[in-house]
C-alpha atoms as one frame of an Amber mdcrd trajectory, in Angstrom:
protein
   0.213  -0.011   0.125   1.039   3.633  -0.711   1.050   6.746   1.568  -2.014
   8.044   3.138  -4.665  10.456   1.379  -2.773  13.630   0.144  -3.790  16.167
   1.567  -4.922  18.106  -1.522  -7.051  14.960  -2.472 -10.793  15.652  -3.016
 -13.242  13.696  -4.562 -16.338  14.648  -6.717 -19.286  15.477  -4.484 -17.592
  15.205  -1.321 -16.258  18.127   1.002 -12.658  17.064   1.447  -9.865  17.554
   4.000  -7.666  16.091   6.574  -8.272  15.981  10.657  -6.177  18.328  12.312
  -3.151  17.572  14.312  -1.757  13.987  15.189  -2.949  11.924  18.155  -0.394
   9.955  20.167  -0.609   6.356  20.809   1.062   3.254  21.660   2.729   3.672
  18.148   2.953   7.384  16.833   1.714   8.021  13.322   4.210   9.462  11.060
   2.613  10.697   8.073   6.000  11.476   6.121   6.662   7.931   5.484   5.161
   5.175   3.703   3.290   2.426   5.854   4.340  -1.097   4.939   2.014  -3.707
   3.608  -1.081  -4.293   5.205  -1.253  -7.960   7.131  -4.652  -9.193   6.405
  -5.557 -12.567   8.380  -9.102 -14.404   8.297  -9.899 -16.396  11.390 -13.008
 -18.397  12.291 -15.189 -18.114  14.771 -18.968 -18.825  13.739 -18.312 -15.950
  11.458 -14.877 -15.105   9.781 -13.854 -11.713  10.396 -11.091  -9.406   8.635
  -8.269  -8.123  11.075  -5.984  -6.004   8.915  -3.139  -4.153  10.575  -1.110
  -1.400   9.144   2.435  -0.422  10.610   3.292   2.746  11.839   6.530   4.623
  13.019   7.466   6.713  15.782   7.804  10.567  15.624   9.916  13.043  17.641
   8.277  14.790  20.266   7.552  18.594  19.408   9.917  21.007  21.301   6.758
  22.749  22.647   4.905  20.978  25.144   0.755  21.864  25.435  -0.543  20.077
  28.616  -3.382  17.887  28.135  -7.063  18.542  29.268  -7.539  15.872  32.297
 -10.240  13.346  31.919 -13.205  13.247  34.220 -12.413  10.320  36.638 -14.531
   7.037  35.963 -14.839   4.578  38.849 -14.950   0.976  38.421 -18.773   0.874
  38.934 -19.253   4.097  36.941 -17.337   2.304  34.185 -19.386  -0.973  34.248
 -22.723   1.159  33.994 -21.690   2.719  31.010 -23.258   1.621  27.824 -21.009
  -0.296  25.245 -20.869   1.635  21.914 -21.318  -1.405  19.429 -24.027  -1.598
  16.375 -26.555  -2.865  18.749 -26.758  -0.141  21.074 -28.044   3.368  21.374
 -26.242   6.509  23.005 -28.419   9.576  22.592 -25.989  11.664  24.604 -22.996
  11.226  22.199 -21.965  14.241  19.930 -23.006  14.070  16.091 -20.329  14.437
  13.697 -20.332  18.120  12.735 -18.522  17.254   9.268 -20.338  14.135   7.631
 -19.167  14.779   4.251 -15.475  15.503   4.940 -12.607  13.275   3.760 -10.142
  12.393   6.794  -6.412  11.776   6.236  -7.057   8.017   6.689  -5.903   7.604
  10.239  -7.711   5.068  12.162  -7.598   3.733  16.128  -7.789   0.494  17.655
  -8.406   0.189  21.072  -6.500  -2.741  22.780  -8.880  -2.574  25.839 -12.011
  -0.992  26.362 -11.817   2.515  26.553 -14.332   5.134  28.186 -15.926   7.716
  25.498 -16.599  11.152  26.596 -18.809  13.704  25.089 -15.799  15.921  24.656
 -12.031  16.711  26.169 -12.833  17.095  29.958 -16.366  16.348  29.695 -18.697
  13.812  31.103 -18.407  10.194  29.873 -20.843   9.017  27.705 -19.811   5.326
  26.644 -17.413   2.653  26.423 -15.744   1.917  23.403 -14.695  -1.880  23.389
 -11.731  -3.605  21.996 -13.856  -5.795  19.828 -16.954  -5.750  17.409 -18.980
  -8.466  16.084 -16.053 -10.858  17.170 -13.372  -9.196  15.464 -11.136  -6.055
  16.434 -12.582  -2.836  16.800 -11.089   0.113  14.289 -12.757   3.365  13.986
 -11.613   6.212  12.091 -10.284   9.402  14.113 -11.631  12.590  12.671 -10.416
  15.443  14.937  -7.819  15.366  17.708  -6.084  18.101  20.322  -3.048  17.166
  22.917  -3.882  14.118  24.314  -7.309  13.523  23.121  -8.550  11.944  19.746
 -12.198  11.992  18.368 -13.601   9.152  16.580 -16.841   8.104  14.770 -18.623
   5.348  16.842 -20.754   2.353  15.493 -23.819   2.595  17.712 -26.975   4.755
  16.999 -27.987   7.647  16.440 -25.795   7.389  13.221 -22.854   9.732  13.023
 -22.287   9.416  16.652 -18.506  10.578  17.720 -16.601  10.545  20.963 -13.326
  11.494  22.096 -10.943   9.220  23.710  -8.264  10.174  26.241  -4.779   9.322
  25.204  -1.878  10.247  27.486   0.835   9.150  25.393   1.646   6.202  27.198
   1.172   2.395  27.221  -1.419   2.547  29.722  -3.869   4.027  27.460  -3.944
   0.946  25.240  -4.319   2.870  21.838  -3.008   1.802  18.717  -3.141   4.300
  15.683  -2.556   3.812  12.116  -3.075   5.233   8.709  -5.114   3.365   5.869
  -4.610   4.691   2.531  -8.142   3.644   1.352 -11.641   5.592   0.949 -14.855
   3.956  -0.166 -17.018   6.603  -2.013 -21.038   5.499  -2.549 -23.094   7.851
  -4.541 -26.605   6.587  -3.889 -28.046   8.765  -6.611 -25.849   7.720  -9.144
 -25.643   3.952  -7.935 -22.085   3.886  -8.262 -19.312   2.632  -5.388 -15.700
   3.675  -5.946 -12.734   2.545  -4.326  -9.052   5.080  -3.839  -5.847   4.008
  -2.758  -4.080   7.043  -1.883  -6.544   9.244  -4.179  -6.147   7.012  -7.014
  -9.623   4.984  -8.105  -8.605   1.139  -8.033 -12.581   0.606  -9.656 -15.814
   2.175  -9.976 -18.786  -0.355 -10.149 -22.585  -0.099 -10.574 -24.709  -1.306
  -7.372 -27.948  -1.606  -5.763 -28.929   0.900  -3.136 -31.768   1.487  -0.561
 -35.377   1.400  -1.986 -37.456   4.449  -1.790 -39.055   3.572   1.518 -35.741
   2.239   2.900 -32.923   4.449   1.705 -29.158   3.999   2.201 -28.348   6.573
   4.777 -25.892   9.223   3.854 -22.834  10.754   5.543 -19.314   9.611   6.542
 -19.073   5.981   8.150 -16.513   2.994   7.951 -16.002  -0.610   7.733 -16.891
  -2.204  11.089 -16.351  -5.930  10.233 -15.887  -8.688   7.403 -18.314 -11.969
   8.185 -18.240 -14.780   6.009 -21.683 -16.562   6.858 -21.204 -20.358   7.493
 -24.136 -21.002   5.252 -24.231 -17.949   2.951 -27.583 -17.505   1.089 -27.133
 -14.224  -1.033 -23.351 -13.073  -0.605 -20.176 -15.183   0.812 -18.994 -11.936
   2.473 -20.576  -9.200   4.418 -19.189  -6.033   5.415 -21.456  -4.376   8.089
 -20.879  -0.648   8.308 -20.944   1.833  11.201 -24.347   3.240  10.389 -27.826
   1.956  10.374 -31.317   2.036   8.434 -33.218   5.085   9.383 -36.432   3.407
   8.241 -35.866   0.381  10.150 -35.028  -0.099  13.838 -34.276  -3.627  13.017
 -34.014  -6.153  10.746 -33.819 -10.049  10.364 -33.296 -10.269  14.061 -30.492
  -7.557  13.917 -30.266  -3.864  14.860 -30.812  -2.768  11.148 -27.274  -2.118
  10.792 -26.226  -1.209   6.932 -23.642  -3.097   5.144 -21.837  -3.952   1.799
 -22.552  -7.408   0.507 -22.693  -9.283  -3.154 -26.493 -10.489  -4.700 -26.837
 -13.341  -6.901 -28.740 -11.775  -9.292 -27.010  -9.036 -11.363 -30.104  -7.731
 -12.665 -30.467  -5.506  -9.291 -27.191  -3.391 -10.086 -28.102   0.169 -11.009
 -31.459   0.083  -9.041 -32.892   1.207  -5.729 -34.200  -2.204  -4.280 -32.567
  -2.904  -1.165 -33.537  -2.626   2.602 -30.732  -0.044   2.832 -27.776  -1.928
   2.203 -25.565  -1.630  -0.836 -25.201  -4.599  -3.164 -21.993  -4.950  -5.112
 -20.735  -7.153  -7.756 -18.614 -10.016  -6.896 -15.403  -8.233  -8.718 -16.336
  -5.491  -6.122 -16.686  -7.668  -3.147 -13.516  -9.254  -3.658 -11.510  -5.656
  -3.429 -13.580  -4.714  -0.483 -12.812  -7.934   1.356  -9.067  -6.608   1.503
  -9.591  -2.956   2.780  -8.410  -2.462   6.624 -10.962  -2.206   9.015 -11.848
   1.381  10.106 -11.361   2.602   6.459 -13.837   5.577   5.709 -17.008   4.921
   3.607 -18.022   8.304   2.250 -22.020   8.286   1.431 -23.254  10.783  -0.874
 -26.627  11.387  -2.539
């Protein structure tokens, strides 16, 4: 894989721009160097999930030190009572994404242990981000940062939820931060899906999107997991996203999570016929299956 998205990268129909600053982590992000190839491993545990890690590099500390805002203390009892931020939960108190159509610089974060999610730096705790989602590792996009804090997109309802996680720059915070060079852009009206690597298109495919009564939600979200159903019916792989149907509170026994997946009948491609998910051709599904979790997905009208 190549460098992260160039800061000048813009995509048609998207307001582009990188997040400000760099978050400190177990390994620091060094934006000027090329990350090594992603390590992709498939494991079986009922459903098969994709874990993709990107290498990072250390960065010399700045000569000017800005003290971080201290987090509100959370006791073990309070921690246990906080809602886990997953695709199955709702966290009404979470702050909304203020730039839902902005392209980030590809920074993604993985908590090695469950982390308290705050409304803002120094503000009240609203949730806990677990280390795993749907049986695999949690990777979420970083959409903002200040010294000692990173702001991330969350996978729960309401859609476009964000939260802040404290990062004091030591191993005690147990955060891993990497850069993915990929972006997935879905144009609902045009029924198109394009995969970019470092701003260069790897391909554009005609897809099926949500029907008028169950539309595909727009805004920026991310690849939450890669599932391989043991007995697939309509797709060998399903890629849940960190977003949900606005029309269906639940579907098929699940929480109405929107995802990317294949479809056996190619006649659906180019039409608005799904329950909100995006149905993609087999060639697109193969490309998508190799993209790291946490990668940004931009869904535009």
